[in-house]
C-alpha positions, 0 to 999 in steps of 0.5 A: 126434753119430753115437752119439746119432743112432740112439737119437734116431731110435728115440725119434722112431719110438716117440714118433710111432708109438705111440697118442696124440691125433694118431694117434687123430685121423688114424685117425678122419680116414682112416676118415671122410674117406679119404686125399685129404681127410686129407692136409692134416691129416697134413701139419699134424701132421708139419710143425707138430710139427717146427716146435714141436720146433725152437722147443723145442729152440732154447730157447723151450720151456725159457723158457716152462716156467719160468712155472708159469701157462704150463704150467697154461694149456697143460694146460687148453687141451689138455684143452679142445681135445681134448674138443672134438675128441672131440665132433667125432669122435663126432658126425662125418658120414662121406664115405658120408653123403648130406649131408656135414656134417663136415669133416677137420681143416685143415692150420692146425688140426693144426699149431696143435694141436701147441702144446697137445698134451700128448704133443707137449710130452712128446716135445719136451722129452724129446728135447731134454733127453736126446739131445744131438747135439753140433751147433756151435750151438743152432739147428743142434741144434734143426734136426737134432732137428726133421728127425729127427722129421719124417723118421723119424716121418712114415711112422708117422703116415701109417700111422695115417691109411692104417690108418683108410682101410683100416678104412673098407671095414669101416664100410659101415653108419651104425651101424658108422661111429658106433660107430667114431667113438665109440670114437675119441672115447673113446680121445681122452678116455682119453688125457687122464686122465694129464694131468688127474691131473697137473693135479689133483696139482699144484693 
């Protein structure tokens, strides 16, 4: 187990810390709603993904992915929901507006999103297939992998939210905030292109 611990930790840091749907949304949430209102979103991402990777590593993921219809439904659901989130970000009102019409993503929404997040599935299956920790049973193995992702990944996803909150000071005008939100929405849409390409290729 010790020889696989460092590689898995590095994989978790790179996987969680690099740009993707979760981090783009955390960045946008920090910029629009600040740190305090974005904390449930942050907790939902980290705890939701830890639960999801535990379930996948314990064997459920491999079982579900044996059914092609499930994989197709997962991808389509992820695409539709990410497009909806991109629309929400692009049209969001910010905390500096007089009447706040928008709201941050909730803990439950963020946690449930992990199950249709294409990048989350790639990370989860990649980690469980590549890095075996040699635990005495599958449940312990799944718990260890999930714990490593939670402990190693949380600081980096937090950094994206904090980065958004830091950027907030430069988004003092409505025009700048709207431009930022549209840029974040565009980033989410761009992140879907590989998923759409794979879906078309497998059709």
